[in-house]
C-alpha positions as CSV (number, residue, x, y, z in Angstrom):
1,X,101.8,70.1,89.5
2,X,99.1,71.5,87.4
3,X,98.1,75.4,87.5
4,X,95.1,74.5,89.6
5,X,97.1,72.8,92.2
6,X,99.7,75.8,92.4
7,X,97.1,78.7,92.8
8,X,94.8,77.7,95.7
9,X,92.7,80.9,96.0
10,X,92.7,84.7,95.7
11,X,93.4,86.6,99.0
12,X,90.3,89.2,99.4
13,X,91.6,91.7,102.0
14,X,91.3,95.4,102.3
15,X,95.1,95.8,102.0
16,X,95.3,93.4,98.8
17,X,92.8,95.2,97.0
18,X,94.5,98.6,97.2
19,X,97.0,96.9,94.9
20,X,94.5,96.1,92.1
21,X,95.1,99.7,90.8
22,X,98.6,99.2,90.3
23,X,97.9,95.5,88.6
24,X,99.2,93.8,91.8
25,X,97.0,90.7,92.9
26,X,97.4,88.6,95.9
27,X,97.0,84.6,95.9
28,X,97.5,81.8,98.3
29,X,99.7,79.2,96.6
30,X,101.1,76.0,97.5
31,X,103.9,75.8,99.7
32,X,106.1,73.9,97.7
33,X,105.7,76.0,94.4
34,X,108.6,78.7,93.4
35,X,108.2,82.0,91.8
36,X,108.8,80.6,88.2
37,X,105.9,78.0,88.6
38,X,103.7,80.5,90.2
39,X,104.2,83.0,87.3
40,X,103.5,80.2,84.6
41,X,100.3,79.3,86.7
42,X,98.9,82.7,86.9
43,X,99.7,83.2,83.1
44,X,97.9,80.0,82.2
45,X,94.8,80.5,84.3
46,X,94.1,84.0,83.8
47,X,95.6,84.7,80.2
48,X,97.8,87.7,81.4
49,X,101.5,88.6,81.3
50,X,103.4,88.5,84.8
51,X,106.3,91.0,85.3
52,X,107.2,89.9,88.9
53,X,106.3,87.4,91.8
54,X,106.9,88.2,95.4
55,X,106.5,85.4,98.0
56,X,106.0,85.1,101.6
57,X,105.5,82.4,104.0
58,X,102.6,83.2,106.5
59,X,102.9,81.6,110.0
60,X,99.9,80.2,111.7
61,X,98.1,82.2,114.4
62,X,97.6,81.3,118.0
63,X,94.1,80.6,118.5
64,X,91.9,79.4,121.6
65,X,88.2,78.0,121.7
66,X,87.3,77.5,125.2
67,X,90.0,75.3,127.0
68,X,91.5,74.0,123.6
69,X,94.3,75.9,122.1
70,X,96.5,75.5,119.2
71,X,97.7,77.1,115.9
72,X,96.1,77.7,112.7
73,X,97.8,76.3,109.5
74,X,100.6,78.2,108.0
75,X,100.5,79.1,104.3
76,X,102.3,80.6,101.5
77,X,101.2,84.0,99.7
78,X,102.4,85.2,96.6
79,X,102.0,89.0,95.3
80,X,101.8,89.0,91.5
81,X,102.7,92.2,89.4
82,X,101.5,92.3,85.9
83,X,103.3,94.2,83.0
84,X,101.9,97.7,82.0
85,X,100.4,96.2,78.6
86,X,98.7,93.2,80.1
87,X,94.9,93.1,80.7
88,X,93.7,93.1,84.3
89,X,92.3,89.9,85.8
90,X,88.6,89.9,85.4
91,X,87.8,88.1,88.6
92,X,89.1,91.0,90.8
93,X,87.3,93.7,88.7
94,X,83.9,93.4,90.2
95,X,85.3,93.9,93.7
96,X,86.4,97.4,93.4
């Protein structure tokens, strides 16, 4: 898998934006990717040094649309912590 296949999109929420000051960034990642693959993909895509990766599986939420009901898709979330001397990710800098 390439780095573009592993890191799907950044997660832009109020809670994830509070971690930017501590150099913690949140991404949606491929469900089959492990922590080592995620760290290498972020380093390759953004040119930073990763210190730690925390992952979690997010279950799909129950939703109704009129008389139809079902669950949204489940996905995997990764919180990537950068090293102290690493530069910040430029994509997130304009959102603060």
